[in-house]
KOLLO-932631 format. One record per residue (C-alpha): residue number from 1; residue in one letter; x, y, z. Coordinates in steps of 0.5 Angstrom, whole numbers, padded with zeros to 4 digits. Layout:
BEGIN
+-----+------+-------+-------+-------+
| pos | code |    px |    py |    pz |
+-----+------+-------+-------+-------+
| NUM |    A |     X |     Y |     Z |
...
+-----+------+-------+-------+-------+
This chain:
BEGIN
+-----+------+-------+-------+-------+
| pos | code |    px |    py |    pz |
+-----+------+-------+-------+-------+
|   1 |    M |  0078 |  0019 |  0003 |
|   2 |    L |  0075 |  0026 |  0000 |
|   3 |    N |  0071 |  0029 |  0006 |
|   4 |    F |  0065 |  0034 |  0003 |
|   5 |    I |  0066 |  0039 |  0009 |
|   6 |    H |  0073 |  0040 |  0007 |
|   7 |    L |  0070 |  0042 |  0000 |
|   8 |    Q |  0065 |  0046 |  0003 |
|   9 |    T |  0071 |  0050 |  0006 |
|  10 |    L |  0075 |  0050 |  0000 |
|  11 |    Q |  0068 |  0054 | -0003 |
|  12 |    A |  0068 |  0059 |  0003 |
|  13 |    V |  0075 |  0061 |  0002 |
|  14 |    L |  0075 |  0062 | -0005 |
|  15 |    E |  0068 |  0066 | -0004 |
|  16 |    T |  0071 |  0070 |  0002 |
|  17 |    G |  0078 |  0071 | -0001 |
|  18 |    S |  0081 |  0069 |  0006 |
|  19 |    L |  0082 |  0064 |  0011 |
|  20 |    S |  0080 |  0068 |  0017 |
|  21 |    A |  0073 |  0071 |  0013 |
|  22 |    A |  0072 |  0063 |  0011 |
|  23 |    G |  0072 |  0062 |  0018 |
|  24 |    K |  0067 |  0067 |  0020 |
|  25 |    K |  0062 |  0065 |  0015 |
|  26 |    L |  0063 |  0058 |  0017 |
|  27 |    G |  0063 |  0058 |  0024 |
|  28 |    Y |  0071 |  0056 |  0025 |
|  29 |    T |  0077 |  0058 |  0027 |
|  30 |    T |  0082 |  0060 |  0022 |
|  31 |    S |  0087 |  0055 |  0024 |
|  32 |    A |  0081 |  0050 |  0023 |
|  33 |    V |  0080 |  0052 |  0016 |
|  34 |    S |  0087 |  0052 |  0015 |
|  35 |    Q |  0088 |  0045 |  0017 |
|  36 |    Q |  0082 |  0043 |  0013 |
|  37 |    I |  0085 |  0046 |  0007 |
|  38 |    S |  0091 |  0042 |  0008 |
|  39 |    A |  0088 |  0036 |  0009 |
|  40 |    L |  0084 |  0037 |  0002 |
|  41 |    E |  0090 |  0038 | -0001 |
|  42 |    R |  0093 |  0031 |  0002 |
|  43 |    S |  0087 |  0027 |  0000 |
|  44 |    L |  0087 |  0030 | -0007 |
|  45 |    G |  0095 |  0030 | -0008 |
|  46 |    V |  0095 |  0037 | -0011 |
|  47 |    Q |  0097 |  0044 | -0008 |
|  48 |    L |  0091 |  0049 | -0008 |
|  49 |    F |  0093 |  0055 | -0006 |
|  50 |    E |  0100 |  0059 | -0006 |
|  51 |    R |  0101 |  0062 |  0001 |
|  52 |    G |  0105 |  0068 |  0002 |
|  53 |    P |  0106 |  0072 |  0009 |
|  54 |    R |  0099 |  0075 |  0010 |
|  55 |    N |  0096 |  0072 |  0003 |
|  56 |    L |  0094 |  0066 | -0001 |
|  57 |    W |  0093 |  0065 | -0008 |
|  58 |    P |  0088 |  0060 | -0011 |
|  59 |    T |  0092 |  0055 | -0016 |
|  60 |    A |  0089 |  0053 | -0022 |
|  61 |    A |  0088 |  0046 | -0019 |
|  62 |    A |  0083 |  0050 | -0014 |
|  63 |    Q |  0079 |  0053 | -0019 |
|  64 |    Q |  0078 |  0046 | -0022 |
|  65 |    V |  0077 |  0042 | -0016 |
|  66 |    N |  0072 |  0048 | -0014 |
|  67 |    E |  0068 |  0047 | -0021 |
|  68 |    I |  0067 |  0040 | -0020 |
|  69 |    A |  0066 |  0040 | -0012 |
|  70 |    S |  0060 |  0045 | -0014 |
|  71 |    G |  0056 |  0040 | -0018 |
|  72 |    I |  0058 |  0035 | -0013 |
|  73 |    L |  0055 |  0039 | -0007 |
|  74 |    A |  0049 |  0041 | -0010 |
|  75 |    R |  0047 |  0034 | -0012 |
|  76 |    L |  0049 |  0033 | -0004 |
|  77 |    D |  0044 |  0038 | -0002 |
|  78 |    E |  0039 |  0035 | -0007 |
|  79 |    F |  0040 |  0028 | -0004 |
|  80 |    E |  0039 |  0031 |  0003 |
|  81 |    E |  0033 |  0035 |  0001 |
|  82 |    E |  0030 |  0028 | -0002 |
|  83 |    M |  0031 |  0024 |  0005 |
|  84 |    R |  0028 |  0030 |  0009 |
|  85 |    G |  0022 |  0029 |  0004 |
|  86 |    A |  0022 |  0022 |  0004 |
|  87 |    A |  0022 |  0022 |  0012 |
|  88 |    R |  0016 |  0027 |  0012 |
|  89 |    G |  0013 |  0023 |  0007 |
|  90 |    D |  0013 |  0029 |  0002 |
|  91 |    R |  0017 |  0025 | -0003 |
|  92 |    G |  0017 |  0018 | -0001 |
|  93 |    R |  0015 |  0011 | -0004 |
|  94 |    L |  0010 |  0006 | -0002 |
|  95 |    R |  0009 |  0000 | -0005 |
|  96 |    L |  0002 | -0004 | -0005 |
|  97 |    A |  0000 | -0011 | -0006 |
|  98 |    S | -0007 | -0012 | -0006 |
|  99 |    F | -0013 | -0017 | -0009 |
| 100 |    P | -0018 | -0015 | -0014 |
| 101 |    S | -0024 | -0014 | -0011 |
| 102 |    I | -0022 | -0010 | -0006 |
| 103 |    G | -0017 | -0006 | -0011 |
| 104 |    S | -0023 | -0004 | -0015 |
| 105 |    R | -0027 | -0002 | -0010 |
| 106 |    L | -0023 |  0002 | -0005 |
| 107 |    L | -0016 |  0003 | -0008 |
| 108 |    P | -0018 |  0008 | -0013 |
| 109 |    R | -0021 |  0013 | -0008 |
| 110 |    A | -0015 |  0012 | -0003 |
| 111 |    L | -0010 |  0013 | -0008 |
| 112 |    S | -0013 |  0019 | -0011 |
| 113 |    R | -0013 |  0022 | -0004 |
| 114 |    L | -0006 |  0020 | -0003 |
| 115 |    V | -0003 |  0023 | -0010 |
| 116 |    A | -0007 |  0030 | -0008 |
| 117 |    R | -0004 |  0030 | -0002 |
| 118 |    F |  0003 |  0028 | -0003 |
| 119 |    P |  0004 |  0030 | -0011 |
| 120 |    D |  0011 |  0028 | -0011 |
| 121 |    A |  0011 |  0021 | -0007 |
| 122 |    E |  0011 |  0015 | -0011 |
| 123 |    F |  0005 |  0010 | -0010 |
| 124 |    T |  0005 |  0003 | -0014 |
| 125 |    V |  0000 | -0003 | -0014 |
| 126 |    H |  0000 | -0010 | -0016 |
| 127 |    D | -0005 | -0016 | -0015 |
| 128 |    E | -0004 | -0022 | -0012 |
| 129 |    T | -0010 | -0027 | -0011 |
| 130 |    R | -0008 | -0030 | -0004 |
| 131 |    S | -0007 | -0027 |  0002 |
| 132 |    S | -0001 | -0031 |  0004 |
| 133 |    A |  0003 | -0029 | -0002 |
| 134 |    I |  0001 | -0022 |  0000 |
| 135 |    A |  0004 | -0023 |  0007 |
| 136 |    E |  0010 | -0026 |  0004 |
| 137 |    T |  0011 | -0020 | -0001 |
| 138 |    I |  0011 | -0016 |  0005 |
| 139 |    R |  0016 | -0020 |  0009 |
| 140 |    S |  0021 | -0020 |  0004 |
| 141 |    M |  0020 | -0013 |  0003 |
| 142 |    R |  0018 | -0013 | -0004 |
| 143 |    A |  0012 | -0009 | -0002 |
| 144 |    D |  0010 | -0004 |  0004 |
| 145 |    L |  0003 | -0005 |  0005 |
| 146 |    G | -0001 | -0011 |  0003 |
| 147 |    L | -0009 | -0012 |  0004 |
| 148 |    V | -0011 | -0018 |  0006 |
| 149 |    F | -0017 | -0022 |  0007 |
| 150 |    E | -0019 | -0028 |  0011 |
| 151 |    Y | -0026 | -0032 |  0012 |
| 152 |    D | -0028 | -0034 |  0019 |
| 153 |    A | -0029 | -0041 |  0016 |
| 154 |    V | -0021 | -0041 |  0014 |
| 155 |    P | -0018 | -0037 |  0019 |
| 156 |    E | -0011 | -0034 |  0017 |
| 157 |    A | -0005 | -0034 |  0022 |
| 158 |    W | -0001 | -0028 |  0021 |
| 159 |    P |  0007 | -0028 |  0022 |
| 160 |    D |  0008 | -0024 |  0029 |
| 161 |    D |  0013 | -0019 |  0025 |
| 162 |    L |  0007 | -0016 |  0021 |
| 163 |    A |  0002 | -0011 |  0024 |
| 164 |    V | -0005 | -0012 |  0022 |
| 165 |    H | -0010 | -0007 |  0022 |
| 166 |    P | -0018 | -0007 |  0021 |
| 167 |    I | -0021 | -0005 |  0014 |
| 168 |    L | -0027 | -0008 |  0013 |
| 169 |    D | -0032 | -0014 |  0016 |
| 170 |    E | -0036 | -0016 |  0011 |
| 171 |    Q | -0042 | -0022 |  0010 |
| 172 |    I | -0042 | -0027 |  0005 |
| 173 |    V | -0048 | -0027 |  0001 |
| 174 |    V | -0051 | -0031 | -0005 |
| 175 |    L | -0052 | -0028 | -0012 |
| 176 |    A | -0058 | -0031 | -0016 |
| 177 |    G | -0060 | -0028 | -0023 |
| 178 |    V | -0067 | -0025 | -0023 |
| 179 |    N | -0070 | -0031 | -0027 |
| 180 |    G | -0067 | -0036 | -0022 |
| 181 |    S | -0068 | -0032 | -0015 |
| 182 |    R | -0076 | -0032 | -0016 |
| 183 |    S | -0077 | -0037 | -0011 |
| 184 |    L | -0071 | -0034 | -0006 |
| 185 |    A | -0073 | -0030 | -0001 |
| 186 |    P | -0068 | -0024 |  0001 |
| 187 |    T | -0066 | -0028 |  0007 |
| 188 |    V | -0065 | -0035 |  0005 |
| 189 |    D | -0063 | -0042 |  0009 |
| 190 |    L | -0057 | -0045 |  0006 |
| 191 |    A | -0060 | -0052 |  0006 |
| 192 |    S | -0065 | -0050 |  0002 |
| 193 |    L | -0060 | -0049 | -0004 |
| 194 |    S | -0057 | -0056 | -0004 |
| 195 |    D | -0060 | -0057 | -0011 |
| 196 |    K | -0058 | -0051 | -0014 |
| 197 |    I | -0052 | -0051 | -0019 |
| 198 |    W | -0046 | -0046 | -0016 |
| 199 |    V | -0041 | -0042 | -0020 |
| 200 |    A | -0035 | -0042 | -0015 |
| 201 |    N | -0027 | -0040 | -0014 |
| 202 |    R | -0022 | -0045 | -0016 |
| 203 |    P | -0022 | -0052 | -0011 |
| 204 |    D | -0015 | -0049 | -0009 |
| 205 |    S | -0017 | -0042 | -0006 |
| 206 |    T | -0020 | -0040 |  0001 |
| 207 |    G | -0026 | -0038 | -0002 |
| 208 |    R | -0028 | -0045 | -0005 |
| 209 |    A | -0026 | -0048 |  0002 |
| 210 |    N | -0031 | -0043 |  0005 |
| 211 |    L | -0036 | -0045 |  0001 |
| 212 |    E | -0035 | -0052 |  0002 |
| 213 |    Y | -0035 | -0051 |  0009 |
| 214 |    W | -0041 | -0047 |  0010 |
| 215 |    C | -0045 | -0052 |  0005 |
| 216 |    S | -0043 | -0058 |  0010 |
| 217 |    Q | -0045 | -0054 |  0016 |
| 218 |    A | -0052 | -0054 |  0012 |
| 219 |    G | -0051 | -0062 |  0011 |
| 220 |    F | -0050 | -0062 |  0003 |
| 221 |    A | -0044 | -0061 | -0002 |
| 222 |    P | -0045 | -0056 | -0007 |
| 223 |    H | -0045 | -0058 | -0014 |
| 224 |    V | -0040 | -0053 | -0017 |
| 225 |    R | -0040 | -0053 | -0025 |
| 226 |    F | -0036 | -0047 | -0026 |
| 227 |    E | -0030 | -0045 | -0023 |
| 228 |    T | -0026 | -0039 | -0023 |
| 229 |    N | -0023 | -0034 | -0019 |
| 230 |    D | -0025 | -0028 | -0023 |
| 231 |    F | -0031 | -0025 | -0020 |
| 232 |    D | -0033 | -0021 | -0026 |
| 233 |    V | -0034 | -0028 | -0029 |
| 234 |    I | -0038 | -0031 | -0023 |
| 235 |    R | -0043 | -0025 | -0024 |
| 236 |    G | -0043 | -0026 | -0031 |
| 237 |    I | -0045 | -0033 | -0030 |
| 238 |    V | -0050 | -0032 | -0025 |
| 239 |    R | -0053 | -0026 | -0029 |
| 240 |    E | -0055 | -0031 | -0035 |
| 241 |    N | -0058 | -0036 | -0029 |
| 242 |    L | -0053 | -0041 | -0030 |
| 243 |    A | -0051 | -0042 | -0023 |
| 244 |    I | -0052 | -0038 | -0016 |
| 245 |    A | -0045 | -0036 | -0012 |
| 246 |    F | -0043 | -0035 | -0005 |
| 247 |    V | -0039 | -0028 | -0005 |
| 248 |    P | -0036 | -0023 | -0001 |
| 249 |    A | -0041 | -0016 | -0001 |
| 250 |    L | -0035 | -0013 | -0004 |
| 251 |    A | -0035 | -0017 | -0010 |
| 252 |    L | -0042 | -0015 | -0011 |
| 253 |    G | -0042 | -0011 | -0017 |
| 254 |    I | -0048 | -0007 | -0019 |
| 255 |    D | -0052 | -0010 | -0024 |
| 256 |    P | -0060 | -0010 | -0024 |
| 257 |    T | -0061 | -0017 | -0027 |
| 258 |    I | -0057 | -0020 | -0020 |
| 259 |    T | -0060 | -0021 | -0014 |
| 260 |    M | -0057 | -0021 | -0007 |
| 261 |    H | -0059 | -0026 | -0001 |
| 262 |    R | -0057 | -0026 |  0006 |
| 263 |    I | -0056 | -0032 |  0010 |
| 264 |    S | -0060 | -0034 |  0015 |
| 265 |    G | -0058 | -0035 |  0022 |
| 266 |    R | -0050 | -0035 |  0024 |
| 267 |    R | -0048 | -0031 |  0018 |
| 268 |    P | -0041 | -0033 |  0014 |
| 269 |    R | -0036 | -0027 |  0014 |
| 270 |    R | -0030 | -0024 |  0011 |
| 271 |    K | -0025 | -0020 |  0014 |
| 272 |    I | -0021 | -0015 |  0010 |
| 273 |    R | -0014 | -0013 |  0014 |
| 274 |    A | -0008 | -0008 |  0012 |
| 275 |    V | -0001 | -0011 |  0014 |
| 276 |    H |  0006 | -0008 |  0014 |
| 277 |    R |  0012 | -0010 |  0017 |
| 278 |    S |  0012 | -0008 |  0025 |
| 279 |    A |  0019 | -0005 |  0024 |
| 280 |    D |  0017 | -0001 |  0018 |
| 281 |    Q |  0018 |  0007 |  0020 |
| 282 |    N |  0015 |  0009 |  0013 |
| 283 |    P |  0012 |  0015 |  0014 |
| 284 |    L |  0007 |  0014 |  0008 |
| 285 |    L |  0004 |  0008 |  0012 |
| 286 |    A | -0001 |  0011 |  0017 |
| 287 |    E | -0003 |  0016 |  0011 |
| 288 |    T | -0005 |  0010 |  0006 |
| 289 |    I | -0008 |  0006 |  0012 |
| 290 |    A | -0012 |  0012 |  0014 |
| 291 |    A | -0014 |  0014 |  0006 |
| 292 |    I | -0016 |  0006 |  0005 |
| 293 |    N | -0021 |  0007 |  0012 |
| 294 |    E | -0024 |  0013 |  0009 |
| 295 |    A | -0025 |  0010 |  0002 |
| 296 |    A | -0028 |  0004 |  0006 |
| 297 |    D | -0033 |  0009 |  0010 |
| 298 |    H | -0035 |  0012 |  0003 |
| 299 |    F | -0036 |  0006 |  0000 |
| 300 |    I | -0041 |  0003 |  0006 |
| 301 |    T | -0045 |  0010 |  0006 |
| 302 |    W | -0045 |  0010 | -0002 |
| 303 |    T | -0048 |  0003 | -0002 |
| 304 |    K | -0055 |  0006 |  0001 |
| 305 |    S | -0056 |  0009 | -0006 |
| 306 |    G | -0052 |  0006 | -0011 |
| 307 |    F | -0055 | -0001 | -0009 |
| 308 |    G | -0062 |  0002 | -0008 |
| 309 |    T | -0063 | -0002 | -0001 |
| 310 |    D | -0060 | -0002 |  0006 |
| 311 |    T | -0059 | -0010 |  0005 |
| 312 |    V | -0052 | -0009 |  0002 |
| 313 |    H | -0050 | -0003 |  0007 |
| 314 |    E | -0052 | -0008 |  0013 |
| 315 |    A | -0048 | -0013 |  0010 |
| 316 |    L | -0042 | -0008 |  0009 |
| 317 |    A | -0042 | -0004 |  0015 |
| 318 |    A | -0038 | -0008 |  0021 |
| 319 |    R | -0032 | -0005 |  0022 |
| 320 |    G | -0027 | -0008 |  0027 |
| 321 |    R | -0021 | -0006 |  0032 |
| 322 |    P | -0014 | -0006 |  0031 |
| 323 |    S | -0012 | -0014 |  0032 |
| 324 |    R | -0005 | -0012 |  0034 |
+-----+------+-------+-------+-------+
């Protein structure tokens, strides 16, 4: 089998003109250099040098092998540098799986920071709508880091082979159009909304299960007329005063024709988490989690001015501790 060290030894002999000089350059004995050249000749099945009592002369085969070996060894050096860069994170790859509401709010800023710090690394993102699907994507090694969520009323059991990191703990709030909110206080009792028409996530979603749970706790079943998992569509329906909605704070958007109302008493919440395989040693994982946390902190701070009220800021401001 071809040995790359033997190719390097051949290069040294051709450069220095002798076995002994090549040995000094490489840190080998002359005998060791001679043995490596002989082993290379046996491996290739060609004679590389004509040997005299005190000298040796490279054959045409030696020159041909050297030309080919130069390209191979150059690529090997590039490969080694690539791997060293990957180990440092400089030239690594990180594949993110996320869901739209956090992707639109937090990921752009986090990715901007990461790309500026690691310009030669590769970052990719794809969306999923279910946290369970994201977790499975991570476990099957189709992505490296996932941003997942769970509602307090619909808890998730994360597999033991996933490490879980807190990103955000946000309140669930009621959205209403300006015309439909005139009778609503900034903080409302959910039971007082029993006669309202709702726009909600689809029946197979955890968001819908969350709404139905809290409404049942308040003693009624919500009258859901519109169903969609797209928060842009939800806000549009609310803006037109067709229905009210029950959404996480990250999904609020900024629209002066929509009002936000917090729930009185025990407040529903949604937790945002970052998950990755516990055994994954990708050096970009810690950097990416830090960038997402920084983006979450920035968004929380920005809500004070962006929404023109501290209410949203308070609904977003809770942060947790690592759960695993």
